[in-house]
C-alpha positions as CSV (number, residue, x, y, z in Angstrom):
1,M,-39.6,-49.8,-17.1
2,I,-40.7,-52.3,-19.7
3,A,-38.9,-54.1,-22.3
4,G,-37.8,-52.6,-25.5
5,N,-39.9,-54.8,-27.5
6,T,-42.9,-53.5,-25.7
7,Y,-42.0,-50.1,-26.4
8,Y,-41.8,-51.0,-30.0
9,T,-45.2,-52.7,-29.9
10,L,-46.6,-49.5,-28.2
11,L,-45.2,-47.0,-30.6
12,S,-46.0,-49.1,-33.6
13,S,-49.5,-49.0,-32.6
14,L,-49.6,-45.3,-32.8
15,P,-50.3,-43.5,-36.0
16,P,-47.4,-41.5,-37.3
17,L,-47.5,-37.8,-36.5
18,P,-47.7,-35.4,-39.5
19,T,-44.6,-33.5,-40.6
20,R,-46.4,-30.2,-39.6
21,F,-48.3,-29.3,-36.5
22,D,-50.9,-26.9,-38.1
23,V,-53.3,-29.7,-39.3
24,E,-57.1,-29.9,-39.0
25,R,-57.3,-32.9,-36.9
26,L,-55.5,-35.1,-34.4
27,P,-53.9,-38.1,-35.8
28,I,-55.2,-40.1,-32.7
29,T,-57.9,-39.0,-30.2
30,A,-57.0,-38.4,-26.7
31,A,-59.3,-41.4,-25.6
32,R,-57.5,-43.7,-28.0
33,L,-54.0,-42.4,-27.0
34,E,-54.7,-43.0,-23.3
35,E,-55.9,-46.3,-24.2
36,R,-52.6,-47.3,-25.8
37,L,-50.6,-45.7,-23.1
38,R,-52.2,-48.4,-20.7
39,M,-49.5,-50.7,-22.0
40,L,-47.1,-48.9,-19.8
41,E,-46.0,-50.2,-16.5
42,K,-46.7,-48.0,-13.3
43,E,-43.2,-46.2,-13.3
44,D,-43.3,-45.2,-16.8
45,A,-47.0,-44.3,-16.7
46,E,-46.6,-42.0,-13.9
47,V,-43.8,-40.1,-15.6
48,V,-46.1,-39.8,-18.8
49,S,-49.1,-38.8,-16.8
50,Q,-47.2,-36.0,-15.0
51,L,-45.8,-34.6,-18.2
52,Q,-49.2,-34.7,-19.9
53,D,-50.7,-32.9,-16.9
54,F,-47.9,-30.3,-17.1
55,L,-48.4,-29.7,-20.9
56,V,-52.2,-29.7,-20.6
57,S,-52.0,-26.9,-18.1
58,D,-50.9,-24.7,-20.9
59,R,-54.0,-25.6,-23.0
60,H,-56.6,-25.6,-20.1
61,R,-55.3,-22.8,-17.8
62,Q,-58.7,-22.1,-16.4
63,D,-58.4,-25.1,-14.4
64,W,-55.1,-24.6,-13.1
65,S,-53.7,-21.8,-10.7
66,D,-50.1,-20.7,-10.6
67,E,-49.4,-22.8,-7.7
68,D,-50.6,-25.8,-9.7
69,V,-48.1,-25.0,-12.4
70,V,-45.2,-24.6,-10.2
71,L,-46.0,-27.6,-8.1
72,Q,-46.2,-29.7,-11.3
73,Y,-42.9,-28.4,-12.6
74,D,-41.2,-29.0,-9.1
75,R,-42.8,-32.5,-8.9
76,L,-41.6,-33.6,-12.4
77,M,-38.1,-32.1,-11.9
78,E,-37.8,-33.8,-8.7
79,R,-39.2,-37.2,-9.4
80,T,-37.9,-37.9,-12.9
81,R,-34.2,-38.2,-13.8
82,N,-35.2,-38.8,-17.5
83,D,-33.3,-36.1,-19.4
84,V,-35.9,-35.9,-22.3
85,A,-38.7,-35.4,-19.9
86,R,-36.7,-32.8,-18.1
87,E,-35.8,-31.1,-21.2
88,I,-39.4,-31.0,-22.3
89,V,-40.5,-29.4,-19.2
90,E,-37.6,-26.9,-19.0
91,F,-38.2,-25.9,-22.7
92,R,-41.8,-25.0,-21.9
93,M,-41.1,-23.1,-18.8
94,D,-38.3,-21.1,-20.6
95,T,-40.7,-20.0,-23.3
96,R,-43.4,-19.1,-20.8
97,T,-40.8,-16.9,-19.0
98,V,-39.7,-15.1,-22.0
99,L,-43.2,-14.5,-23.2
100,S,-44.3,-13.3,-19.7
101,G,-41.4,-10.9,-19.8
102,L,-42.4,-9.3,-23.2
103,R,-45.9,-9.0,-21.9
104,R,-44.9,-7.6,-18.6
105,R,-42.5,-5.0,-20.0
106,R,-45.4,-3.9,-22.4
107,R,-47.5,-3.1,-19.3
108,G,-44.8,-1.3,-17.5
109,L,-44.1,-4.0,-15.1
110,G,-40.8,-5.4,-14.0
111,P,-39.1,-8.6,-14.9
112,P,-41.0,-11.7,-14.6
113,P,-40.6,-14.0,-11.6
114,G,-40.6,-17.6,-12.3
115,V,-38.5,-20.8,-12.6
116,G,-36.1,-21.8,-15.4
117,Q,-32.7,-21.0,-16.5
118,W,-33.2,-17.6,-18.0
119,T,-35.0,-15.6,-15.1
120,G,-31.9,-14.0,-13.8
121,H,-30.6,-13.3,-17.3
122,I,-33.7,-11.5,-18.3
123,Q,-33.6,-9.4,-15.2
124,R,-30.0,-8.4,-16.1
125,H,-30.9,-7.5,-19.5
126,W,-34.3,-6.2,-19.0
127,Q,-33.7,-3.0,-21.2
128,Q,-32.7,-4.9,-24.2
129,R,-35.4,-5.6,-26.7
130,D,-34.6,-9.2,-27.0
131,F,-33.4,-9.6,-23.4
132,A,-30.0,-10.6,-24.9
133,L,-31.6,-13.8,-26.0
134,G,-32.1,-13.4,-29.7
135,W,-29.3,-15.8,-30.3
136,H,-31.2,-18.6,-28.4
137,F,-34.9,-17.6,-29.0
138,A,-35.0,-16.3,-32.6
139,W,-38.6,-15.5,-32.3
140,I,-38.4,-12.9,-29.5
141,E,-38.4,-9.8,-31.7
142,E,-41.0,-11.0,-34.1
143,I,-43.4,-11.9,-31.2
144,D,-42.7,-8.6,-29.6
145,R,-43.9,-6.7,-32.9
146,L,-46.8,-9.0,-33.2
147,L,-47.9,-8.3,-29.7
148,D,-48.1,-4.7,-30.7
149,K,-50.5,-5.5,-33.5
150,D,-52.5,-8.0,-31.6
151,R,-51.9,-10.7,-34.2
152,V,-52.9,-13.6,-31.9
153,L,-53.1,-16.3,-34.5
154,E,-49.6,-15.6,-35.8
155,I,-48.2,-15.6,-32.2
156,H,-49.8,-18.9,-31.6
157,R,-48.3,-20.4,-34.9
158,I,-44.9,-19.0,-34.3
159,L,-44.4,-20.3,-30.7
160,L,-46.1,-23.6,-31.4
161,G,-43.9,-24.0,-34.5
162,H,-40.9,-23.2,-32.6
163,T,-41.9,-26.0,-30.0
164,W,-42.8,-28.5,-32.7
165,Q,-39.4,-28.0,-34.4
166,H,-37.4,-28.4,-31.3
167,W,-39.1,-31.5,-30.1
168,R,-39.2,-33.0,-33.7
169,H,-35.4,-32.5,-33.8
170,L,-35.0,-34.3,-30.5
171,S,-37.3,-37.2,-31.8
172,E,-34.7,-37.7,-34.6
173,E,-32.4,-39.2,-31.8
174,H,-34.9,-41.8,-30.4
175,F,-36.5,-44.7,-32.1
176,F,-38.8,-47.2,-30.2
177,D,-37.6,-46.3,-26.6
178,F,-39.3,-44.5,-23.9
179,E,-37.9,-41.2,-24.9
180,A,-39.4,-41.7,-28.3
181,L,-42.8,-42.1,-26.5
182,L,-42.3,-38.8,-24.3
183,L,-41.6,-36.9,-27.4
184,Y,-44.6,-38.4,-29.2
185,V,-46.9,-37.2,-26.5
186,A,-45.3,-33.8,-26.3
187,R,-45.7,-33.4,-30.1
188,W,-49.3,-34.7,-29.9
189,E,-50.0,-32.0,-27.4
190,V,-48.8,-29.3,-29.8
191,I,-51.2,-30.5,-32.4
192,A,-54.0,-30.9,-29.7
193,R,-53.3,-27.2,-28.7
194,W,-53.5,-26.1,-32.3
195,T,-56.6,-27.9,-33.3
196,S,-58.3,-26.9,-30.0
197,L,-58.1,-23.2,-30.7
198,D,-61.1,-21.1,-31.2
199,F,-59.9,-18.6,-33.5
200,Q,-62.9,-16.4,-33.0
201,R,-62.0,-16.0,-29.3
202,G,-58.3,-16.4,-29.8
203,S,-57.5,-12.9,-28.7
204,Q,-59.2,-13.4,-25.4
205,Q,-57.7,-16.9,-24.8
206,F,-54.1,-15.5,-25.5
207,E,-54.6,-12.6,-23.3
208,K,-55.8,-15.0,-20.5
209,I,-52.7,-17.3,-21.1
210,I,-50.2,-14.4,-21.0
211,E,-52.0,-12.7,-17.9
212,E,-51.7,-15.9,-15.9
213,A,-48.2,-16.5,-17.2
214,T,-47.0,-13.2,-15.6
215,N,-47.7,-14.8,-12.1
216,E,-48.1,-11.7,-10.0
217,H,-47.6,-14.0,-6.9
218,R,-43.7,-13.4,-6.5
219,D,-43.7,-15.2,-3.3
220,L,-44.0,-18.4,-5.1
221,F,-40.4,-18.1,-6.3
222,E,-38.7,-16.5,-3.4
């Protein structure tokens, strides 16, 4: 861990994030962000690096197998006791599991295998349109309708917006500490995902993301 004044110096050196995620350019390049993160000592740098690897796996899935994602999830959950880091990872896995369930049901498949707190719940409420989770994931029914219409960009925008607001809300509880840095990195990744979308190939990209997220290799979770 590093001293609080060093966190202050590091975070102060980073440009403020925009109020919205759907902007045209990143507030800081990946290379410049990595340069700033070199101020971290080894223990903190390892947590940030693992978190970045996990989040980037969503954006560059062609480089990651299902085993890679699960391994990274397990590694983060095992190695870090930081509550914010764990919440970021769990939130992403929960979103992935629900999205996988919507896609699998549309294809006539069974409930999604996976990790996270809602897997069993989805299995028990498989026949309900929102998996009895509409109270927690307000976007489920809207995403379900948009999947029918192949409205890919709108799906991206809703899911990224949901993630952005959740992490922005968490960031309001942290100022110039390690948790504030983790949430900065997580929100930066949302912007990076949005700005890197190739809208002309968006449908193919989204289909690939969902296909991989269904994770046909059930034995990984048994």
